[in-house]
N, C-alpha and C positions, 0 to 999 in steps of 0.2 A: 338467404343467406348473408351474414354479415360478411366482409371483405377486408381482406390486411391494408387494401389501398384507399379502402372507402374511412379506415379509421385512422390513417395516416393524413388523410386530404382534413378530414375534420379537426384532427388534433393541431394542424399548423393553421388552418382555415380560427379556431380560436385564438390561438398565440399572438399572431398579427392584428387579428376583428379586420378581414378583410379580403373576400373572395379574389379581388385582382392582386392583391400583395401574397395570396396564398399560391397562386397559379406562377406568379413567377417565382417563387423558390422553387417549387412543385417541378419544372422546365414543364408546365404544360399551361393550356389556356383557360381562361376563365369560364365558361361556358362547360368544359369537363370537367372542372372543380364541381362548380353550380350544380349538374348530372350528379355526380358521385354524393353530395350532400345530402341531395331530393331524395335519391335510391335511399339513402341511411335514415334519413325522417320517414319515410314511408314505410318503412322494414319495422324500425323503432311503432310508429305509430304516433307520434310525435313529433313537434318542431325543436330542433337545437338549437337554431337561433332566434332572436330577435332582428328584423332588417330595420334596420335606418337608412338614412340616408347618405349620412358618413360613414357607414362602415356596418359592423355587424357584430351583435350583444350574447355570448351563452345565456342560455334560457336557465329557469331553474332545473326545470330536467336536464338539461344540455350540460350542467357544471357539473350534476352526478355523472353523467355521461363520460364528460371529460376525463374524472378521475380512470374511471375503469377503463379507458379506451388506452390513456397513458402505460397503465400495469401491462396491459394485455399486448401494447405492441414491442414493449421491453422484455415482458417476458417472452413472445415469440422471435425476438434478436438472440435474445438467450440461449433458446432452444437453436435457432437456426450455429451460433457459434460451437455448437456438438458436435456439427456435421463433420464427418470428413472423406472429404471430398474424394473420388480415385484412390480410397485405403491410405492417405496418408497417416503414419504418425503422427504423434504430438507429445511432447513433453514442456508441459506449463507448471512452472514454477515464481512463486515470490520470495522477495527476501529483504527485509531492514537493510538500509542504504551501504553497502561493505564493499570495497575495492576487494579484498580477499577475497568473496563472491563470485566477484567478476573478475578476477584472474580465473578462478580453477573454472567457471564455466566455458571461457574461450580457452581452455587448456583442453575442458571436455569435447567443446565442439569441433577442434582441430584433430581431437585424437578417435572421437567417433562418429565424423562426419560421414553421413547416407543420406542418397539421394532422394528417400524418400520418408525423410523425419525432419519437422520442422521445430524450430523450439520459442520458447517464449519465457522472460523471466522481468519480472514486473516489479521496481522499487517501489516500497509499501509501509506504511506503519505496521507495530503489532496487530491493532485495532483493524484496520483493512485488514489483513493479512487472514486473521481469520474470520474475514467474512469473506471472503474469495476463497478461499478452503471448504467453508462449509457450504458455497454456493456452489461449486466443480467451478470454477474458473479458474483454479490450480490444481495441482494435485498437492505440492509439496510447499511448504512456507518456511523461511531459515528465519530465526528470529532470534534476538539479545534479551536476554529478561534477567534484573536481580532477584539473586537468592530469594532475600524477605519479600521480594513480591508473589514467589511461588504459589501460595493457599488460595492467593484472590485469582490469580493466573489460572490455576488446575479447577476451579468453580466457573470461569468462563469458558475453557474449553469443554467440560464435559457439558455445559447448559448449550454448547452448540453441535453434541456429538464428535470431538475431537482429543486428540489428545499427544502430547508432545514427549519426542525421544530427544533429552538430551546428550549432543555430541562433546562437549567438551566444557570446563570452567575456564574462564580469567580472571583478571582482577579486574577493580575499577580504576580507571587513569584519567589523570586531569592533563590535558594538551595545552599547555600556554604560547599562545601567537607570538610570532618572532617579533614585533615592536614591541613587546611587554619585557617592563626590567627583568622579571624573574625568569624571562624564558630558556636560561640554560640554567636555572636551579635542577638539584636532585631533591631537594623537599619541600615543601611548604606550611606555615603554621597555621593552627586555624585564623587567626587575626587576616594572615593575609591572604586566606582562601576567602575570607565572605568579602573582601575588596574587589575581585572578579568577576568582571563580564563576561558572561556567556554568550555564545553562539551554540543554538541546539538544531535538532529535528526534531521537526512532528509537533505535535500535542495530542497524548492521548496518555491513556491510565497506564500505561505499560511500557511504552519506549522507553528504554533507559537513557536515550539523549532528552530525556524531558522530564520524566517523573523518575528525581533521585533521591531516598531517601539515607545515606551517607550515614555510619555510626562511626564514634570515632574509639579507640582502643578503651575509652572508660564506659563502653555501651551507652554514650548519649548521644542522640541525632544532633549533626550540622543543621545548622538553619539554612534552608533552602537560598541557593542563589538568584540573581537577577540574569535572567534571558532577556538579553536586549535583542538578537537579532534569533528567529524561528525559521528554517530551512527547510526546503523537501531534496534541496539539491546537494549531493556528496560533492560537487567540483565546486559551491560558492561557498562549503565548509572549508575545503581546502585553500582553498585563497584566501578567504578573512583570516586563517589562521598563520598563514603564509606573509600577508600584507598587513596584520593591525593588533593592536593590545589584547583582543580577545581571549578565551579561555574555553575549552569545549571541554565536559565529563564524559568520557565514552569508555567501550570496553578496552582491554590490551590487546597487543597484536594475537590473533587464534594460533600462529608459524608464526616461524622464522622469517621466512617468506615475506621480507620489506621492498616496499618499492623507493623510487629514490625522491619522492616528497616526505621520506621519514619525518617525525615529527618529534619534540621531548615530550616524554612521557615522564608524570611522577604517581606512581602508583599511589593513591588514597586509601590508608590503614586497608592494608589487603587482605590480614587475616579476619579483619569483622565484614568487609565488601564484596561479594563475588559474583559475576556475572555468568547466568548459565545460555551457552548456546547449541542450538540443536534445531528438530526442523518439526513443524506442524502438519500431521495427516488427518483424516478421515480416521473414527476409529472403526475398528472388527470390518476392515479394507483393506485387502494385499494391495499392495501399491503396481503400478505397471512395471513391465521389464524396462522400459529405460528410467522408469525415475529408480527400480531399485540399482541401476548400473551406475545413475546418478547419486546414488548416497553411495555407496562404494569407493565412487571417484573420490568422495568428498571425505570419507572416510581414510582412503590412502591417503591423502596428501596431508591430513592433521596427524598423520603417526609418523611422514616421511622427515 
């Protein structure tokens, strides 16, 4: 029978090309590592490594075993993460970077804080959120998606057995950095818009912070603007908008709850461009008790 420890020892040995280095990393001795590898080889019936004077190299069969061993370790660790020791309940959520979600989540924690409940809030791109919810890493994923992307978005969701529940529509807004001459402007022309340089979040197909197809009142697409900074940090985004001449295209405020870092936002052809805010869940599966409570809390904040 193959043991998980043998697979872990094997993968580390293959990664570093040395039994002694692997032993250091694994906080054990070289004889223990050699013994585990030898037992695995005897079980499989072939050598996993070519032993050299200056280290070890994977054999041809060893390379195939390495691929499966990595996947097996990853899957076992995933299964282990599902276990809820001592009947601890969990609320696992992911979201596009959003200070509004962060504020609501903090309020929810303070309101419903109970001893046997653990929370997880993971900030991610739309693409990653789809993967995380589909693979049961998260129960709910909150996203912002352009309305004109909805057909492609729904197709990807159906392929992953997911569904999207829209909670609110907001407008597309241009936020201009405080060091830009147009920082206090209330409107912007297409010619001025084309000259802007952007700081945006992520790079995947659906993130509205990266993929914009802005339509003007005549129904024509506005040329794609240049993103000179791409970041996955909401803090970096805020800092750059407060201290540089960069701009950001994002959604409008979800509610009137605006913090002290309020930035000047210019709606971009608001009738033609809308952003859908809502959550992704697995199709035909009911949310947990705490999942439902969080959705109800979100909706009550949207309505307040």
